[in-house]
C-alpha positions in Angstrom: 69.8 127.1 84.9 72.7 125.7 87.5 73.2 122.1 87.8 72.8 121.1 92.0 75.3 118.3 93.1 72.9 116.0 94.1 71.7 116.4 90.4 75.3 115.7 88.8 75.9 112.7 91.3 72.6 111.4 90.3 73.3 111.6 86.8 76.9 109.7 87.0 75.1 107.0 89.2 72.7 106.2 86.8 74.9 106.4 83.3 77.3 104.0 85.6 74.3 101.8 86.4 73.5 101.8 82.3 77.0 100.7 81.5 77.3 98.0 83.6 74.2 96.7 82.8 74.0 92.9 83.7 77.7 92.8 85.0 78.7 92.3 89.0 79.6 95.2 90.6 82.8 94.3 91.9 83.6 93.2 88.3 82.8 96.4 86.9 84.8 98.4 89.9 87.6 96.4 88.3 87.1 97.2 84.8 86.9 100.8 85.4 89.9 100.7 87.9 91.8 99.3 85.2 90.4 101.8 82.3 91.4 104.6 84.9 94.9 103.4 85.0 95.4 103.2 81.4 94.3 106.4 80.8 96.3 108.0 83.8 99.9 106.2 82.4 98.9 107.7 78.8 98.7 111.0 80.2 101.7 111.0 81.7 103.4 110.2 78.2 101.6 113.1 76.8 103.1 115.1 80.4 99.9 115.9 81.3 99.5 115.9 85.1 95.8 116.1 86.7 
C-alpha cells in the first residue's frame, strides 16, 4: 500500500511534537535550524551536494 503525502506529513509533525516535548516551539525551531546547519556543513566537507 502506498503512503499518502498527507499521512507522511502527519507522521512527521507527530514525530516533531514528540521530540519537542515540553520545549517552547521557537526554541525547538532554533535547535533544529542549528542541527540542519551542522549537517549541511558536514555534507559540504564530504563533497556531498543536496
